[in-house]
N, C-alpha and C positions, 0 to 999 in steps of 0.2 A: 526525387526519384521517379523514372516511368514506371508504370506497370508491366509494360514488356520485358522491362530486366529483372523484377522481383523474382526470385526462383519458386517461391509460395504462390500458391493458386488456391481462390475460394471455392468452397465446396456447396453443394446445393444439401447436403446429408453430412450428420456429425457422426462420429463411429456409434454403433448398436450399444457398446456398453456403458456409452457416456450419459448420466441421467441429469447431473445440474448444467443449470441453464446456462451461466458464465463459461464455464467448457465449451458447452455444443456450440455457441455464437464466436468464442476466442477460436475455436477450432476450423468452425466455418469460415470465417472472415481473414484467416492465414497469421493469428497472431501468436499461438503458441502450435505445440505437436505433443502429443501424448506417448511418451515411451511405456508406463506401465502404470497399473494405482497410484495416486499420488503423489507420481514423477514426471514433469512436464518439462519441454524446452519451451526456449522465449525464443521465436521465431524474430526476424528483421524490425517487421510493424509491432508486435510485443515487447520487444525491448525498448526502442523508443517509450513505449508509456511507462516503462516500469522507471527509465533513468529519469523521466520526468516528475515521477511520484518521488523516488528517491534525491532528487534536486530540493523538490518542496521541503522536505523532509529536514535535511541538511541545512538549509538557510534556515530555518527556526531551530535547530540545535546550536547551531555556532550563535545566534541571536543569546542563547541561554548560556552562553560561554563555553558549549560545549567541543572539546578537542578532539578529534577523527581518529582512528587507528584502525590496524585490523589484525584479530586475534587469531591463530592457528585454529583449527576444526579437532584437530587431533589432540587427544587429550589422557593424561595420565592416570593411569588408576589411582596411584597414592594420595592424589592431591585431592582427588574426590571423597576418598577413604573417610579424609579427615572431617566431610560433613555427613557420611554418612547416604551421601547420594550415587555412590555408585552401587548400593545396594538394588537389584532390581524388585527389592520387594518394596523399596522405597519409590527409585525413579523407575515405570515400567516402560519404556518406551525408549532405552537406549539401542542404538548400535553399536555393538561391537566387533573388535577384531583382534589379531594378534600378529606382532612383528614373526620375521622370518625365526628370533631367537626364543619366540613364545613368549614376548612381553605384550602384557593384556594395551590395548589401548582402546578407547571411544570415539566416536564419532559426533564433536559438541553439540547438545541440545540447547544450551543457552549457555554465559559465561563467567556469572559470578565467582566463580569460584577460580579461574584463573588470572581473570583481572586483579582481584584481592592478594592474590600471593604475590604479580606482578610488582604492584604498587608497594609491597614490603621495600623495596630498593631504590623507592622513592619517595617517599611520605615518611617522615622521622618526628617534625615540627609541628606545631599548629599555623605557623608560617607558608607550609608545604598543601595547606588547605583552605579552601574547597574545590574539591576535585569534581569535573563532569567530564566523563569520557565516554564516546560513542564509537559505533563500529556497523558498516553494514556488510552482514557475513549470512553466506548458505550454511543454515543449520540443519540438524538431521533425524528425525525423531521419526520411530518404529510403530507410526499410527496404525491403530485396528481400526478406525474408521476413514476411509481415503473415498468417499464419493460426491463433495462437494467440490470437485474442481481443484481451480487452483488455490480454494478458500482453505483446504485440510490436504497441505502436500507433506511427505514423507522426507523430503528435501525443498528447504523454502528458504527467500530471501529476508532474511528479518534485519531491522534497526533497534539494536539496543542499546541502551547508554544506563551509566550507573554511577549513583553519583556519591560523594563520598564527603561527609560533613563533621565537624566537630563539633557542634552544639545540637538536641534535640528542634534549637528554633531555628536556626540553619537551615537543617534538614525541613524541616516544614515550610518554610517560607518558599523553599526551591520546590519542593513538591508542590504547593498548592499552583508556584506559576507554572508549572509544567502542564496542569491540566489547561490553562488558557492557552499554552504552547499548543499543546494537541489538540484542541479545539478548534485554533485557527487552521492546524493541518488539513482537517476533514473538514472545514471548509470552504479552503482552497481548490481540493479536490472532488467537489463538487457534493458532497455528503453532508455538509454542515446543516439543511433540514430535516435530514432522518437522523441523525446522530445524536446520542444522550449519555453525559454524563453517570455512571452507574453504579450505585455502592454493590460491593460486590465481597464474600468471603476473601480473605487472606491466602487460602489454601495451606500449603506447607510453610509458608512466610511467615503466619501472622495472623493475627483476627480478622482484618480486613484489607482492603484494598480499593481500588476505582478500575472501574472499567468504562470504555468505551463502546458502544452497543449500538449498531444502527437496524433500525427497525426494518425488515424483510419477512416475509414467509420462508425465505431459503434459510431463516437461521436456525440454529443448533438451540439456542437460549431461550430462555419465557423472560422477560421484565415487566414492571410495571408504571408506566411512566407519567409524568405530569408536561405536560406540551407545552403549557406556559412558563415552568420556571426551567425547563430544559432536562429535567434531573427525571433518574428514573432508580430501582432496585432491584436486582436479580432476586428470582424466586428463589435461589438457594438461601438467601437470608431474609426473607421477606416474611416481616413481624411487626406486631404493635410499636413494639419497641425500637426499631429501625426506622419505621416509617415515624413516628415522632420527631427520632434523632436527628432526621434527614430533612426536618422541617418541611413536609407534608403531607398532604389530608388525605386519607384512605378513598375517601367516597370521589376522587377528582382523578384516580391512578387506574387508567388503563393497561389491560394485558393485552402483550403482543411478542410476536416472535421475531430475533434478534441476531444481527451476527457481529460477535466480540472482532471491532477493528484494531484495538490498540487497549491496554493496560500497565496501570503503575502502581508498585508496588512498596511499602516502607519495609525497610529490610531489617531496621534496628542494627543490633550488633551481632546479629546470627552467626555471619560470615566473617567477619574480622575477628570475633573471638574463637573460633575454630579455628580460623588461620593465622593468628596472634596481629593484625594489623593495628597498628598501636601508634597513638603521636604523643608527645610530650607539650603539655599546655603551658600556658604563661607562668603559673606557678612550679614547675618542674615535676607536676606529675604526669604519668601514665596512661592514656585514655584510650579504649575502643574507636575506632571510626564507627560512624553512623552512616547506613549506607542505604540506597536507595536502587528500584530496579523501574525502566521504564522500557517497552516494545510495542513497537507495530509490526506486523506484518507485512510485507510491502507487495507480495502477489495476492496476499487476502486482499488486501485494500483496493487491490486491483480488479480481483473477481466480485469483490460487492459493488464496487461503481458498476460493474455490467450487470450484476443480479438487480440492482435498484433502478437505473436510469434507462434500461433498453425499452427497447418498445417490440410492436410485433415485426418490428422491417428488421431489425436487428440491433446494434449496437448504439449509443449518444454517447459518444466523448464530453466532457466538459473542455473548454479550451484549454482548461490550464495543466490537461494531461495528453491531449491528444497526437497521435503521431506525427499530423501535421495541421496547420494553420487555414488550408483549403482542398478541396479536391477537383482539380481540374477534368469534367468529363469532355472528351472530343466525341460527338454525337454523329458527324461524317466523316469518319475515316477514309474514306473512298474519295474524297473531294479534297484537291489538293489546294484548294483555294482555303478552305475550309481548315486544314489541316495546318499550313503553312500560318495562318492567324493564329490557332490553337498552341503552337510552336511558339510564337511570338507571343503571348499574355503569361506562358509559363517562365520564357526564359527572362521576361521582365519581372515577373512576382520574384524569380529566383534573387535575381541582383537586389533586388529590394530587401533583402534580406528575409524575406517569406519562405516556411518550409511548404512546401509544397508535392502533393502527388498528383501524377498525370496519368489517368488513364488513355494510354495513346492505342489500345489495342484495338483492332479489327474486330470486335465483337457487336452483335445486334445492340440498338440502343437499350432496348429495355433490359436487356441484361447487364447493359455498364450500370444502370441507374438502380437496378435492384442492387449489386455489390457494391455500389456506393452507400448506400442506408444500410447494408449489413458491416460494413466496415467502420461507418458511423464518425466519419471527421465531420465536424462543426459546420462547412461552408463547403455548398457545392457549385463550381462552377461552369454553368451548360454554358457549351459552346457547338452550335449545329449552323446549318447552311441557311434557317431564318431566320435567328439573332444576328448573322454576320449580315444579311439583308437589311436588317430593320437598323442595324448602327447602336444594337441595344449587347449586353450581356445578360444571360439570364444566372441568378443567384438564387440558391434556396440554402434556408436555414433547418440543419437536419434536425434540431429537437422542435419547433413547432410548424414544419413542413411550408413554411411563407416563403414565397415566390418574390423574388424583385427584380425588376429592369434597369442594369446601370450601364451609365457613359464609361467607353474602355479608362478614361482619367481616372475614375472611381476605382476600376476595379483596382489598377496598376497603384493606389493612392493607400490600398488596402481599405476603403468603405464597405467593402462585403464584409467586414464584422459588423454587424448591425444585429 
């Protein structure tokens, strides 16, 4: 992709009403556009990152035996009344609307009810279970607080998986394996060193749940972490009894602000009882299905990466979710020989299956280098008159600023990834 062809442009300043670092940087770098508080568009660069995060999660969910589907966002009132979650006193962030005939509808903020209801037509026997079903879908929540950029939106993309098990043991085995799966996800997107498995309240779902909290001053939560064990406790349940049950030592725990990047809930039979999802076991008895839910906000995860890994120059993308593998910067666009050589490197790298962003704009060298640091692609391949004369290509590592000079063959062979 050539930068002269991208319709979005970098900006020196973010909108004055934007307060979060993630949104400021992503808007300035041309990844997102702010429509209104809590509502953002993902532009071509931003969508590339979203898609890469989504694919990392999809790979993990498939390894866990997950089956992907896509449920409708439009929700029927009568279904949610069965679990008392249509009630605004119970769920206070619904977006509700009406059809032309007066029928009330809601825009889904989660999908326990509709998926449980759907499975009544597909689950009858113990042979039909267990099932692990997930989707990537836009959710809608009428958030009162929308000041955290893409980390807290009124409209946002979420991965939600729901487990349906026959026994508590079967549920617990899957639930615990999902802790490991989520840990791998956060490692792959570059947040492994900062993210802690955190004991938390189950809220309306029950007594307990597990969160994945990433340490950051931009966070809205307070957790107490054990760095060595990579475990933490949310402040909402921080007590001696919980500390002991988690096998932690109060004297070693540190208080930190954090961002919740994922959560998993044991649901028991709350929804299967209300919606009458049962199965016949080996003895012929009817039993309610035991459920769990497992969520990751894709935009929130992207915003957290920016909050945690950016520096004073801009975004620093991990290789796994960067919109491109490398960023070619043409330093002497007015020089035909340099431009032709730069075009050649760009074309050859594209042929070798590398995904390259090419800054072929006729702008000053300093502006182009600043834009490259702002956009944050891991490797910058800098081609100018001096490097061409020396027979070397300059490669800069965006993360540590290290500059190396490589032969053309090394660059074309992907050796810039060091």
